[in-house]
SEGU-244184 format. One line per field, with one value per atom (N, C-alpha, C): x, y, z; residue number from 1; residue in one letter. Coordinates in nm, 3 decimals. Layout:
% residues N
X <- c(X|...);
Y <- c(Y|...);
Z <- c(Z|...);
i <- c(NUM|...);
aa <- c(a|...);
***
This chain:
% residues 174
X <- c(9.322|9.285|9.131|9.049|8.916|8.892|8.758|8.724|8.695|8.781|8.758|8.844|8.805|8.857|9.003|9.111|9.227|9.274|9.296|9.311|9.464|9.504|9.648|9.668|9.746|9.769|9.860|9.815|9.872|9.933|10.026|10.082|10.106|10.050|10.059|10.151|10.207|10.281|10.243|10.078|10.048|9.930|9.936|9.848|9.881|9.796|9.872|9.889|9.871|9.891|10.011|10.040|10.185|10.190|10.314|10.313|10.345|10.277|10.273|10.351|10.337|10.399|10.427|10.534|10.585|10.565|10.487|10.426|10.510|10.539|10.614|10.454|10.445|10.330|10.344|10.249|10.264|10.235|10.164|10.143|10.133|10.232|10.263|10.194|10.098|10.012|10.076|10.252|10.310|10.360|10.329|10.374|10.487|10.591|10.735|10.781|10.821|10.869|11.022|11.061|11.163|11.290|11.421|11.531|11.613|11.687|11.757|11.934|11.977|12.104|12.218|12.330|12.439|12.537|12.628|12.761|12.812|12.830|12.860|12.800|12.684|12.567|12.511|12.499|12.454|12.299|12.202|12.060|12.046|11.996|11.963|11.803|11.760|11.615|11.569|11.517|11.441|11.551|11.631|11.736|11.816|11.847|11.921|12.053|12.175|12.314|12.376|12.342|12.411|12.336|12.312|12.210|12.232|12.390|12.421|12.384|12.360|12.328|12.190|12.089|11.947|11.868|11.899|11.859|11.773|11.677|11.576|11.561|11.587|11.539|11.421|11.334|11.212|11.178|11.066|10.986|10.896|10.900|10.798|10.670|10.714|10.606|10.666|10.578|10.634|10.575|10.640|10.606|10.532|10.446|10.349|10.295|10.260|10.178|10.044|9.953|9.809|9.801|9.743|9.742|9.582|9.543|9.388|9.367|9.246|9.209|9.059|8.999|8.843|8.830|8.768|8.726|8.658|8.624|8.510|8.389|8.341|8.220|8.218|8.294|8.306|8.313|8.385|8.383|8.542|8.529|8.680|8.720|8.865|8.947|9.087|9.163|9.302|9.369|9.470|9.558|9.681|9.750|9.874|9.972|10.074|10.181|10.277|10.268|10.402|10.522|10.622|10.731|10.765|10.670|10.663|10.613|10.492|10.427|10.516|10.598|10.677|10.790|10.845|10.957|10.910|10.798|10.728|10.716|10.642|10.591|10.720|10.831|10.948|11.016|11.042|11.081|11.015|10.880|10.773|10.805|10.808|10.817|10.930|11.062|11.189|11.193|11.127|11.109|11.041|10.953|10.860|10.912|11.038|11.094|10.988|10.934|10.882|10.950|11.085|11.154|11.161|11.136|11.125|10.969|10.875|10.719|10.708|10.726|10.710|10.589|10.503|10.412|10.380|10.321|10.296|10.184|10.161|10.023|9.927|9.982|9.888|9.792|9.875|9.820|9.814|9.893|9.891|9.946|10.018|10.087|10.239|10.321|10.459|10.524|10.652|10.704|10.841|10.897|11.037|11.139|11.252|11.351|11.356|11.313|11.303|11.330|11.462|11.508|11.532|11.488|11.524|11.691|11.735|11.886|11.914|11.831|11.827|11.730|11.672|11.576|11.609|11.552|11.616|11.497|11.525|11.424|11.508|11.472|11.512|11.559|11.675|11.718|11.818|11.777|11.902|12.030|11.936|12.038|12.160|12.124|12.232|12.304|12.257|12.323|12.261|12.123|12.073|11.960|12.019|11.938|11.982|11.894|11.945|11.942|12.005|12.023|11.911|11.826|11.716|11.581|11.592|11.478|11.480|11.533|11.547|11.416|11.307|11.166|11.120|11.138|11.089|11.106|11.020|11.027|11.100|11.181|11.261|11.149|11.192|11.106|11.020|11.067|10.985|11.079|11.002|11.050|11.121|11.246|11.297|11.339|11.329|11.390|11.467|11.575|11.648|11.615|11.567|11.550|11.637|11.693|11.767|11.674|11.670|11.560|11.651|11.623|11.674|11.577|11.447|11.337|11.350|11.381|11.395|11.281|11.169|11.025|11.019|11.011|10.987|11.100|11.228|11.311|11.301|11.226|11.212|11.094|10.970|10.881|10.922|11.025|11.041|11.107|11.209|11.281|11.207|11.082|10.984|10.887|10.881|10.816|10.666|10.665|10.534|10.504|10.621|10.661|10.735|10.679|10.741|10.784|10.740|10.751|10.677|10.690|10.658|10.537|10.456|10.331|10.330|10.299|10.273|10.161|10.127|10.017|10.015|9.936|9.912|9.796|9.791|9.677|9.733|9.636|9.650|9.527|9.546|9.450|9.431|9.326|9.367|9.281|9.336|9.260|9.257|9.151|9.128|9.213);
Y <- c(10.689|10.757|10.668|10.771|10.720|10.640|10.590|10.506|10.561|10.663|10.739|10.655|10.627|10.545|10.586|10.501|10.506|10.500|10.596|10.571|10.560|10.518|10.495|10.576|10.675|10.775|10.674|10.711|10.592|10.703|10.673|10.722|10.665|10.707|10.586|10.666|10.579|10.637|10.694|10.646|10.691|10.784|10.868|10.974|11.102|11.187|11.303|11.311|11.183|11.175|11.210|11.258|11.282|11.425|11.453|11.596|11.690|11.807|11.918|12.030|12.057|12.170|12.146|12.205|12.240|12.353|12.355|12.492|12.510|12.610|12.656|12.730|12.640|12.671|12.710|12.767|12.763|12.656|12.542|12.425|12.317|12.259|12.119|12.033|11.984|11.849|11.751|11.735|11.611|11.668|11.766|11.808|11.780|11.823|11.851|11.968|12.078|12.174|12.160|12.271|12.239|12.315|12.314|12.369|12.443|12.542|12.638|12.566|12.600|12.577|12.663|12.638|12.742|12.714|12.787|12.761|12.645|12.570|12.448|12.315|12.377|12.273|12.200|12.243|12.169|12.239|12.142|12.199|12.264|12.401|12.458|12.483|12.440|12.455|12.618|12.676|12.792|12.899|12.914|12.994|13.029|13.136|13.185|13.220|13.139|13.184|13.250|13.217|13.294|13.317|13.444|13.505|13.480|13.431|13.391|13.274|13.168|13.019|13.045|13.085|13.109|12.960|12.878|12.710|12.676|12.627|12.541|12.385|12.324|12.166|12.113|12.039|11.987|11.885|11.817|11.677|11.731|11.690|11.716|11.600|11.474|11.381|11.280|11.254|11.121|11.001|10.903|10.757|10.698|10.641|10.531|10.603|10.721|10.820|10.858|10.818|10.863|11.012|11.078|11.247|11.274|11.348|11.385|11.472|11.431|11.537|11.556|11.686|11.677|11.752|11.694|11.749|11.870|11.906|12.032|12.003|11.855|11.819|11.796|11.788|11.768|11.633|11.573|11.407|11.392|11.332|11.332|11.164|11.169|11.040|11.085|10.991|10.973|10.929|10.985|10.948|10.887|10.814|10.743|10.758|10.823|10.782|10.690|10.577|10.462|10.493|10.413|10.445|10.430|10.319|10.299|10.437|10.470|10.595|10.715|10.721|10.850|10.834|10.735|10.700|10.752|10.681|10.708|10.848|10.923|11.060|11.142|11.122|11.200|11.174|11.056|11.026|11.125|11.099|11.189|11.322|11.368|11.516|11.576|11.505|11.559|11.512|11.426|11.383|11.477|11.536|11.661|11.769|11.791|11.922|12.025|11.959|12.060|12.079|12.084|12.096|12.235|12.329|12.474|12.521|12.416|12.469|12.501|12.612|12.628|12.743|12.720|12.830|12.856|12.962|12.982|12.950|12.877|12.842|12.788|12.700|12.642|12.745|12.834|12.968|12.934|12.822|12.784|12.882|12.977|13.088|13.063|13.029|12.981|13.115|13.103|13.178|13.180|13.307|13.336|13.333|13.302|13.299|13.194|13.063|12.969|12.842|12.779|12.667|12.550|12.464|12.319|12.290|12.264|12.246|12.113|12.020|11.881|11.826|11.715|11.625|11.488|11.418|11.293|11.203|11.063|10.989|10.929|10.957|10.917|10.759|10.717|10.578|10.557|10.522|10.526|10.414|10.290|10.196|10.237|10.315|10.378|10.496|10.541|10.659|10.789|10.785|10.903|10.936|11.011|11.038|11.159|11.291|11.406|11.434|11.473|11.518|11.616|11.586|11.660|11.621|11.494|11.425|11.276|11.231|11.121|11.044|11.104|11.045|11.032|11.098|11.058|10.940|10.850|10.715|10.713|10.608|10.577|10.587|10.619|10.633|10.762|10.861|11.006|11.088|11.181|11.238|11.404|11.438|11.554|11.666|11.775|11.858|11.974|12.033|12.148|12.266|12.379|12.478|12.578|12.678|12.790|12.894|12.999|13.088|13.251|13.270|13.379|13.545|13.478|13.573|13.644|13.767|13.842|13.838|13.863|13.847|13.715|13.619|13.492|13.452|13.496|13.458|13.541|13.671|13.730|13.655|13.618|13.569|13.408|13.351|13.207|13.270|13.368|13.395|13.465|13.510|13.556|13.462|13.328|13.215|13.229|13.282|13.286|13.133|13.089|12.961|12.875|12.735|12.651|12.526|12.500|12.382|12.371|12.231|12.226|12.112|12.153|12.070|12.054|11.923|11.893|11.940|11.976|11.966|11.862|11.802|11.699|11.639|11.544|11.466|11.321|11.243|11.145|11.041|10.919|10.824|10.761|10.710|10.662|10.517|10.426|10.284|10.276|10.205|10.185|10.039);
Z <- c(12.213|12.063|12.065|12.034|12.040|11.906|11.859|11.775|11.624|11.611|11.486|11.383|11.258|11.141|11.118|11.095|11.067|10.926|10.840|10.685|10.672|10.579|10.535|10.390|10.405|10.258|10.192|10.043|9.941|9.827|9.778|9.654|9.542|9.408|9.296|9.204|9.124|9.028|8.913|8.859|8.766|8.768|8.885|8.883|8.949|8.972|9.050|9.216|9.235|9.404|9.438|9.584|9.622|9.678|9.733|9.822|9.696|9.728|9.623|9.682|9.790|9.856|10.016|10.053|10.193|10.260|10.365|10.425|10.565|10.583|10.714|10.789|10.904|10.995|11.128|11.210|11.356|11.428|11.380|11.477|11.342|11.343|11.255|11.299|11.201|11.243|11.271|11.281|11.297|11.465|11.518|11.628|11.690|11.590|11.602|11.559|11.635|11.581|11.540|11.430|11.370|11.448|11.432|11.477|11.388|11.434|11.368|11.368|11.273|11.262|11.301|11.382|11.412|11.326|11.346|11.234|11.218|11.340|11.339|11.321|11.245|11.216|11.314|11.414|11.539|11.558|11.544|11.592|11.721|11.711|11.849|11.851|11.975|12.002|12.011|11.928|11.936|11.936|11.910|11.893|11.761|11.751|11.610|11.663|11.637|11.701|11.567|11.440|11.319|11.212|11.192|11.115|10.975|10.942|10.796|10.759|10.857|10.803|10.757|10.826|10.797|10.766|10.810|10.785|10.911|10.845|10.963|10.926|11.030|10.994|11.076|11.003|11.057|11.013|11.066|11.027|10.938|10.813|10.714|10.775|10.757|10.804|10.896|10.982|11.080|11.026|11.041|10.997|11.070|11.025|11.079|11.241|11.228|11.332|11.300|11.354|11.330|11.354|11.240|11.251|11.253|11.362|11.362|11.260|11.197|11.080|11.092|11.054|11.005|10.886|10.813|10.662|10.677|10.533|10.526|10.559|10.545|10.585|10.739|10.784|10.950|10.987|10.860|10.919|10.999|11.102|11.190|11.151|11.121|11.133|11.147|11.152|11.156|11.009|10.992|10.865|10.909|10.835|10.864|10.749|10.753|10.621|10.658|10.614|10.656|10.590|10.602|10.558|10.402|10.340|10.218|10.127|10.196|10.136|10.135|10.252|10.273|10.153|10.162|10.051|9.903|9.865|9.731|9.724|9.829|9.784|9.783|9.873|9.854|9.722|9.650|9.551|9.402|9.435|9.345|9.322|9.446|9.490|9.439|9.443|9.386|9.219|9.170|9.045|8.952|9.021|8.966|8.995|9.038|9.054|9.129|9.241|9.316|9.472|9.471|9.597|9.649|9.563|9.627|9.604|9.624|9.627|9.792|9.840|9.985|9.992|10.078|10.114|10.246|10.280|10.421|10.481|10.603|10.623|10.526|10.434|10.349|10.274|10.240|10.144|9.985|9.976|9.796|9.728|9.784|9.721|9.737|9.625|9.669|9.710|9.812|9.836|9.773|9.749|9.712|9.818|9.789|9.873|9.994|9.943|10.049|9.957|9.999|9.897|9.970|9.951|9.994|9.977|10.093|10.116|10.116|10.192|10.216|10.263|10.198|10.243|10.269|10.361|10.374|10.488|10.485|10.543|10.678|10.789|10.905|10.905|10.932|10.929|11.047|11.158|11.248|11.212|11.155|11.137|11.022|10.935|10.852|10.905|11.026|11.096|11.029|10.985|10.951|11.049|11.132|11.274|11.333|11.291|11.356|11.482|11.544|11.709|11.721|11.848|11.861|11.833|11.761|11.710|11.736|11.858|11.891|11.893|11.933|11.964|11.804|11.713|11.588|11.516|11.472|11.416|11.290|11.298|11.151|11.065|10.942|10.800|10.790|10.905|10.897|10.811|10.745|10.627|10.709|10.680|10.744|10.605|10.629|10.534|10.611|10.542|10.578|10.454|10.512|10.413|10.411|10.322|10.343|10.343|10.418|10.413|10.379|10.244|10.231|10.225|10.229|10.233|10.389|10.390|10.498|10.587|10.536|10.623|10.680|10.604|10.641|10.740|10.739|10.851|10.979|10.943|11.076|11.139|11.088|11.107|11.208|11.131|11.209|11.340|11.352|11.461|11.562|11.553|11.609|11.689|11.600|11.651|11.582|11.482|11.392|11.310|11.287|11.235|11.286|11.326|11.421|11.355|11.239|11.174|11.044|10.984|10.871|10.830|10.728|10.720|10.562|10.517|10.365|10.327|10.186|10.108|10.040|9.969|9.867|9.848|9.761|9.688|9.719|9.821|9.854|9.835|9.787|9.780|9.933|9.985|10.132|10.108|10.219|10.229|10.392|10.421|10.553|10.630);
i <- c(1|1|1|2|2|2|3|3|3|4|4|4|5|5|5|6|6|6|7|7|7|8|8|8|9|9|9|10|10|10|11|11|11|12|12|12|13|13|13|14|14|14|15|15|15|16|16|16|17|17|17|18|18|18|19|19|19|20|20|20|21|21|21|22|22|22|23|23|23|24|24|24|25|25|25|26|26|26|27|27|27|28|28|28|29|29|29|30|30|30|31|31|31|32|32|32|33|33|33|34|34|34|35|35|35|36|36|36|37|37|37|38|38|38|39|39|39|40|40|40|41|41|41|42|42|42|43|43|43|44|44|44|45|45|45|46|46|46|47|47|47|48|48|48|49|49|49|50|50|50|51|51|51|52|52|52|53|53|53|54|54|54|55|55|55|56|56|56|57|57|57|58|58|58|59|59|59|60|60|60|61|61|61|62|62|62|63|63|63|64|64|64|65|65|65|66|66|66|67|67|67|68|68|68|69|69|69|70|70|70|71|71|71|72|72|72|73|73|73|74|74|74|75|75|75|76|76|76|77|77|77|78|78|78|79|79|79|80|80|80|81|81|81|82|82|82|83|83|83|84|84|84|85|85|85|86|86|86|87|87|87|88|88|88|89|89|89|90|90|90|91|91|91|92|92|92|93|93|93|94|94|94|95|95|95|96|96|96|97|97|97|98|98|98|99|99|99|100|100|100|101|101|101|102|102|102|103|103|103|104|104|104|105|105|105|106|106|106|107|107|107|108|108|108|109|109|109|110|110|110|111|111|111|112|112|112|113|113|113|114|114|114|115|115|115|116|116|116|117|117|117|118|118|118|119|119|119|120|120|120|121|121|121|122|122|122|123|123|123|124|124|124|125|125|125|126|126|126|127|127|127|128|128|128|129|129|129|130|130|130|131|131|131|132|132|132|133|133|133|134|134|134|135|135|135|136|136|136|137|137|137|138|138|138|139|139|139|140|140|140|141|141|141|142|142|142|143|143|143|144|144|144|145|145|145|146|146|146|147|147|147|148|148|148|149|149|149|150|150|150|151|151|151|152|152|152|153|153|153|154|154|154|155|155|155|156|156|156|157|157|157|158|158|158|159|159|159|160|160|160|161|161|161|162|162|162|163|163|163|164|164|164|165|165|165|166|166|166|167|167|167|168|168|168|169|169|169|170|170|170|171|171|171|172|172|172|173|173|173|174|174|174);
aa <- c(m|m|m|n|n|n|k|k|k|l|l|l|p|p|p|i|i|i|y|y|y|r|r|r|a|a|a|v|v|v|v|v|v|n|n|n|d|d|d|n|n|n|d|d|d|e|e|e|s|s|s|g|g|g|m|m|m|l|l|l|t|t|t|i|i|i|s|s|s|l|l|l|v|v|v|d|d|d|a|a|a|p|p|p|a|a|a|v|v|v|e|e|e|v|v|v|d|d|d|f|f|f|l|l|l|y|y|y|f|f|f|d|d|d|e|e|e|d|d|d|k|k|k|k|k|k|p|p|p|l|l|l|n|n|n|f|f|f|s|s|s|v|v|v|e|e|e|n|n|n|e|e|e|e|e|e|e|e|e|r|r|r|k|k|k|v|v|v|l|l|l|g|g|g|v|v|v|v|v|v|m|m|m|t|t|t|a|a|a|d|d|d|t|t|t|p|p|p|i|i|i|y|y|y|r|r|r|r|r|r|d|d|d|a|a|a|s|s|s|g|g|g|m|m|m|e|e|e|y|y|y|y|y|y|i|i|i|v|v|v|y|y|y|d|d|d|k|k|k|q|q|q|t|t|t|i|i|i|e|e|e|k|k|k|m|m|m|t|t|t|e|e|e|k|k|k|y|y|y|l|l|l|k|k|k|q|q|q|n|n|n|r|r|r|q|q|q|n|n|n|n|n|n|v|v|v|d|d|d|l|l|l|s|s|s|h|h|h|s|s|s|f|f|f|e|e|e|l|l|l|e|e|e|e|e|e|g|g|g|i|i|i|y|y|y|l|l|l|n|n|n|e|e|e|i|i|i|f|f|f|i|i|i|k|k|k|n|n|n|t|t|t|g|g|g|k|k|k|g|g|g|i|i|i|a|a|a|p|p|p|t|t|t|g|g|g|f|f|f|e|e|e|e|e|e|v|v|v|k|k|k|d|d|d|g|g|g|s|s|s|l|l|l|f|f|f|a|a|a|i|i|i|f|f|f|h|h|h|i|i|i|e|e|e|n|n|n|d|d|d|e|e|e|v|v|v|w|w|w|s|s|s|a|a|a|i|i|i|k|k|k|e|e|e|g|g|g|t|t|t|f|f|f|k|k|k|g|g|g|f|f|f|s|s|s|l|l|l|s|s|s|g|g|g|l|l|l|f|f|f|q|q|q|t|t|t|e|e|e|l|l|l);
***
């Protein structure tokens, strides 16, 4: 990693900070693509075994992992979401009933027919560790979405969308 600054994302209880939407994207910033589920709930890399399930599992945010960013002014930096921030932003996201706020490629236009089925934070010590994501750190946020939208489901099967990315408002600390 070069000498770019590393900022820590912060979520506060008393402001608008936090996760606003989850996007289906072609190149997740977390660099972890999602998996499809077959009828036995076993993850399968990049294949669709059962049209009726229509579920995708993926990482929404990796814990304690610097993510490269460049803002509109051209400033380059890394941002890190630690375990505490991930826990707080997830709780706030659910408390604010944003669980079905899903868009495509950060369009900020909410899509119909995409529903959160599960959201959880990886914790190997408690047995919460999805198969196929062994390299993802504990404290990382995962989601499973049920895709009823036919166009979006086709795009996922074709490889247009490969993972999740979050949009939100965050304070930062060096």
